[in-house]
N, C-alpha and C positions, 0 to 999 in steps of 0.2 A: 679417430675420424672414421666416417663411413667409407665403404669401398668406392673407388673412383670408377666412373663409366667414361672410358676414353674412346674416341673415334680418331682414326688416322686415315687421312686421304692419301691414296697412292695412285700412281699412273703408269701405264705401260708406254714406253717410248721406243723409237727405232734404235736397234743395237748397232746401226751402221749409219754413216753419213751419205751412203749411196741410196737415196730415196727418191721416189718420183713425186711430181706435183701434178695435181689435177688442173689442167689448163683452163677449165671453166670456172671452178669454184675457188681455185688458188689455195687449196688445203692439201696437206700431206696424204698420200695414199698409204693407209695403214694395214689394210687387209693383205695377208700373205707376206708381209715384211718381217724379217727377223727382229724380234723385240726383246726387251728386258725391262725390269723395274727401274723407274727413274732413280738414279743414284742418290739424289738428295732425300728421297723418301725413306731410304734405309736408316738415315739419321733420325727421322721422325719416328720410325718404328722402334728403334733402339731406345729413344727417349721415353716412349710409351711403355716399353717393357721394363725399364728401370723404375718408372713410377708405379707400375703394377706390382712389381716385386717388392717394393718398399711399402706401399700403402694398401696393397690388395685391390681387387676390382676386376673389371671386364674390359677387354680390348677388342674393338671392332674395327675392321678395315673396310674401306669403300673405294670404289673406282668407277669411272664412267668411260665407256668405250665399246668397241665391237665385241662380239662374243669371245674372241681370242684373248681379250684382256682378263678373262677369268683366271688365266694362269698366274697372274701376279697376286691375286687373292690367295690362290693355293700356296704360292711361295710364302706369303705372309703367315700362313698357318704353320709352316715349318720354322718360322722365326718367332712364333709364340702367340700369334693372334688367336682369339677364341672363336670368332665368327667373322664372316665377310659377306659383302654385298656388291653386286655389279649393277649399275644403272645403264641399261643397254637398249637402244631403240634406234631404228633408222632415222627417226625424226630428230635425234640428237646430233646427227652428223654435221660437220662443218661449223660447230659452235666456236665462237670466239671466247675470250676469257669471261666476259659478262654472262653469256648464255651458259657457259660451263659452270660458273659459280652458282647461277640460279638453279640449274639442274641438280647440282650437288646439294643445295639447300633444301630442295623439295624432297630429295631422297632421305636426307637426315631427319626431316620433320616426320617421316613415316617411322623412323626408328624409335621415336619417343625421347624421353629425358636423357640428357648426357651432362657430364661435368666439364669435359675438356676435349677440344678438337686440336689435333697436331698435324701440321703440314710441313713438308720440306720447304725450304725458302723459295725454290723455283724448280722448273722442269728443264731438262736439257734440250727438248725439242722446241720450246717456245721462249724460255728465258725471260718471261715478263715479270714473274714474281708478284702477280696481281691476284691470283686465285684465292689465296688465304684471306687477305683483307676484304675482298669483295664478298666472299662467302660469309664472313663475319657480319658484314653490313646487311646482307639478305636475312640472316638469322637474328639480327639486332642484338648482338652480343659484343662485349669488348674484345679487343685483340691487340697483340704486340708482335711485330716482325723481328727478324734477325736475333732471335734469342740464342745466347751462347751459354747460358747457365740457368738452372732452376734452383733457387735457393731454398724454397719452402713451399709446401702444399698443405693447406688446412681444409676443413670442411667447407669453408666459405670463400677462400681465395687462393691464389697462387702468386708467389713472388719470383720474378725472373730478372735476369740481367740482359739488357739489350745492347748489342754491338753497334756502335755508331761510327765505326771506322777509327778515328783518332781518339775516341772516348767511348764511354759506356754509361748506362743509366740503369738504376735498379727501380723496378716498377712492381706494384701490387695490383692485380686484377681480381675483381669479384668473379666467382664462378656462377654460371657456365661462361667459358671464355675460349678463345682460339689463339694459338701461337704458331708461328713458323720458326723453324730452328735452323741454325747454322750447321755446317758440316763438321765443325770442330767441337760440337757439344759432347758427343760420346763416340767411341769407336764401335761401329756396328758389329754385331756378332755374326758368326757363320750360321747358315741354316743347320738345324739338327736333323741328321739322317734318321734317327729313331723317330723323332716327331713327324718327319715327312712320311714315314711309313704308317705311323699311327693316324695321320690325318688324310691319307691318300683318298679315302672315300668320303671325306667330309664335304657336305653340300655347300656350294656357293649360291646364296640366295639372289634372285634377280628381280629388279623392278623395271617396268617399262613406263612409258608416258601415261598409259591408262591407269596405272597404280597411283599416280601422283594426285594430290589434292587439287592442285592447279594444273589441269591438262590442256590449257590453251596452246595449241601448236605454234602460235605466233610468238611465243616466248622462248622457244627452243631451237637449237640447230642454227642453220643459216638465217631462218626467218627471225629468230630472236637475237641475232648478233648485231650489236651497235656499230661494229667496225667491219669493213670489208677489205680484203687484200687486193690492192690495185695491181701489183705485179710481184711475182716471186719466181726465182730462178736459182738453179744450183750454181755454185761458184765455179769459175773457169780454172781448170787445173793447169798450172804453168810450172814447168821444171827448169826453165832457163836459169843459168847461173852466170854471174860475172865476178871475176876475182881481180882485185886491185892491190898492188904492192907499192905503196908510196907513202909520203908524209901525210899525217892526219889532216891538216888543212886542205891539202890537195884532194884527198879522198872525199872529204866532206863536200867540196865544191863539185866533184864528179857525181856524188849522190844527189845533190840538189839539182844539177843539170838534168840528170836522168829522170828524176821524179817530175820535174817541170815539163819535160818533153812528153812524158806519159800522161800528162794532164791530171796528175794526182793533186796538184796544188794550183 
């Protein structure tokens, strides 16, 4: 078969739960916050590397975010990516999942032909698991979520096993296609120090809104977001503890009374 052209979507997420919220826009303040690569994206990268090693090809990573997100692209170079792009523009700020997926789709269209897009199943800062499917819809390609195994890849299709919780199903998708992968699909490799040194000066290419084919500002960022956050707040930290030493039925009644009093039910 011909060599695969693989794109992996990755994201920089806060490395701590101690983050601030913009009181006006209701979105996370990302600039200046300690960050890391979204853990689920490591499984997507490993999947892409396995396919590349078996079938040959080219692995491109992409991300959307502020300039500091360039660091996760550089990290992907140390993990085996051949090239990487960041889609960064102030006008992308505040994007919900729909606007984010549209932005990614516009960037991918600039990259030209591809065979397979791989995403982690979700991000740890949003946990919506919607970007992959929405991106596929914008690109008008077939997609499968929750992939736990790749059975076969040919020049025209990919065969995957989808995890449905209590069962699974084997599906064949024509290429080009998009998949989101589960965290148990492969064990991610550690970054190569040698490759990190070799790629230290490798360029991360950047696209802004003006580079896109569709540069209508109304489709990006807060303006292009179909959903708005009504209210968001950090969880209240409570370290109060209660210890009960009694028979199980009595403890159960005490728990019920406490929960009811706290208006949890």
